[in-house]
C-alpha positions in Angstrom: 0.1 -0.1 -0.1 0.9 3.4 -0.3 2.4 6.0 1.4 -0.1 8.2 2.5 0.9 12.1 2.6 0.0 11.9 6.8 2.3 8.1 6.8 5.1 10.2 5.2 4.3 12.8 7.9 4.6 10.9 10.6 7.6 8.9 9.3 9.3 12.2 9.6 8.5 13.9 12.6 8.9 10.5 14.7 12.3 10.2 13.2 13.2 13.5 13.4 12.1 13.9 17.0 14.1 10.5 18.1 17.0 12.4 16.9 16.8 15.2 19.0 16.1 13.8 21.5 18.7 11.8 21.4 21.1 14.3 19.7 23.9 14.4 22.3 24.7 10.4 22.6 24.3 10.1 19.0 27.3 12.7 19.0 28.8 11.3 21.3 28.7 7.8 19.8 29.9 8.5 15.8 33.0 10.7 16.9 35.6 8.7 16.1 34.3 7.2 13.4 36.5 6.3 10.3 35.1 7.9 7.4 37.8 8.7 5.3 37.4 6.0 3.1 33.6 7.1 2.3 34.9 10.8 1.9 38.3 10.0 -0.4 35.7 8.2 -2.5 34.3 11.3 -2.9 36.9 13.7 -3.6 38.9 11.7 -6.1 35.9 11.3 -8.1 35.0 14.6 -8.6 36.7 16.6 -11.9 38.0 19.8 -11.9 40.1 22.1 -9.6 39.6 22.8 -6.3 38.6 24.2 -4.0 34.8 21.8 -4.3 31.5 23.5 -3.3 30.1 20.2 -1.3 26.4 19.2 0.0 26.7 17.5 3.0 23.3 15.5 3.1 22.3 14.4 6.8 25.5 16.1 8.0 24.2 15.6 11.4 26.6 16.9 14.5 29.2 18.0 11.7 31.8 16.0 11.9 32.8 15.3 8.3 31.6 18.8 7.3 34.5 20.6 9.5 36.7 17.8 7.6 35.5 19.0 4.7 36.4 22.7 5.5 39.7 21.4 7.3 40.7 20.5 3.4 39.6 24.1 2.3 36.1 22.9 0.4 33.0 25.4 0.5 30.9 22.7 2.5 27.5 23.0 3.3 25.6 21.4 5.8 21.7 19.9 5.6 19.4 18.2 8.0 16.4 17.9 9.1 17.3 17.3 12.9 17.0 21.0 14.4 19.2 19.9 17.4 22.1 18.8 14.8 21.7 21.9 12.6 22.5 24.1 15.8 25.4 21.6 16.9 26.6 21.5 13.0 26.7 24.9 12.5 28.9 25.6 16.1 31.0 23.1 15.6 32.3 23.5 12.1 30.8 27.0 11.6 29.8 26.2 7.9 26.8 26.8 6.7 23.9 24.8 7.5 20.1 24.3 5.9 17.8 22.9 8.5 15.1 21.1 5.3 13.4 18.0 6.0 14.6 14.8 2.5 11.0 15.6 2.0 10.7 18.6 1.7 14.0 19.4 -0.3 15.4 23.3 -1.5 18.0 23.0 -3.4 19.6 25.4 -5.7 20.2 24.2 -9.2 23.4 23.0 -10.9 25.5 24.5 -7.5 27.7 21.6 -5.8 30.5 19.4 -7.0 29.6 17.3 -4.9 27.2 15.1 -2.1 27.9 13.8 0.2 25.1 11.3 1.3 26.4 9.1 4.7 23.8 6.8 6.4 21.6 9.5 5.3 19.6 8.4 2.2 18.4 5.6 3.7 15.9 7.6 5.7 13.8 8.4 2.9 10.6 5.9 2.5 11.2 3.5 -1.2 8.5 5.0 -2.9 9.9 9.1 -2.7 13.5 7.9 -3.6 13.2 8.4 -6.9 11.9 12.5 -6.4 14.7 13.1 -3.8 17.2 11.8 -5.9 16.2 13.6 -9.1 16.5 16.1 -6.8 19.7 15.8 -5.5 20.9 15.1 -9.2 19.1 19.0 -9.9 21.1 20.3 -7.7 24.6 19.3 -8.5 26.7 20.5 -12.0 27.1 19.2 -14.5 30.0 16.3 -14.2 29.0 16.3 -10.8 29.0 12.8 -8.2 27.0 12.1 -5.7 28.5 9.7 -3.4 25.9 7.5 0.0 26.4 4.9 1.9 23.4 2.9 3.3 22.6 0.0 5.4 22.7 -2.9 3.2 19.8 -5.7 2.7 16.9 -7.2 0.6 14.2 -4.6 0.1 13.0 -4.2 2.7 11.5 -0.5 4.5 10.4 -0.7 7.9 10.9 0.7 11.6 13.9 0.5 13.6 13.2 1.8 16.8 11.4 5.0 16.5 13.6 5.7 13.0 12.1 4.2 9.4 14.8 3.0 7.1 15.1 1.6 3.8 17.8 -1.6 3.9 19.3 -1.7 0.0 21.1 -4.5 -2.1 23.4 -2.6 -4.5 21.3 -4.0 -7.5 18.1 -2.1 -6.6 20.3 0.6 -5.3 21.7 0.9 -8.8 18.4 1.1 -10.3 16.9 4.0 -8.4 20.4 6.0 -9.1 20.5 5.2 -12.9 16.5 5.8 -13.7 17.2 9.1 -11.3 19.9 9.8 -14.0 23.8 8.8 -12.2 26.4 6.4 -13.8 27.9 4.3 -11.6 31.5 5.2 -10.9 32.9 2.8 -7.9 31.0 0.5 -5.1 32.5 -0.9 -1.8 31.1 -2.4 1.2 32.1 -1.5 5.0 34.1 -1.8 7.0 37.0 -2.4 4.2 38.9 -5.6 5.2 36.3 -8.0 6.4 34.3 -11.3 5.7 31.2 -10.3 3.6 28.5 -11.2 6.6 30.4 -8.3 8.2 30.3 -5.1 6.3 26.4 -3.8 6.7 27.3 -1.1 5.0 26.8 -0.4 0.9 28.6 2.7 -0.5 28.5 3.7 -3.9 29.3 6.5 -6.3 27.6 8.0 -8.9 27.9 10.7 -11.2 25.8 13.1 -13.3 26.0 13.2 -16.6 27.6 16.0 -18.8 
């Protein structure tokens, strides 16, 4: 059954409320996560000269915004949880937009790269085609989208008070290609472990020139 507007509003409100109420614990629990592999995967695939204009989509408390900024890039954050927006602004000194993933207002052709680390999986599958097209439109010609999602067998639903979708690569590739992206690479994380111990699917995509 399709999710109705009221269902989508409830999913968004409940998920964001959980993040807002647990924002400090989330910041402390993820502060030392090593996502350098993901940052490097995005940056090495962007064409042109630095500094790049980057969107950290679902920036959370701003950990990776600080990394991009220290590297000299123009990094802008976006998150739906107001507590994270305030944290990210204070901690990174970067511009951070408070926007619901299902109600985006993004400038067209603006970003060299979009970094969606552990964020797009919160978008219900029926809404993903629209959201992915909006991200595609926000990229410059030849721009790059990085995504990392918990992998699964294409199921979606509640995990506690947070809604999510768990994609396998074939389904994820279909969604991205339908939105106009071209696949560049994908891998599983954490690196160096057997596949059954790699719960994250990371992938990199280009908006064709």
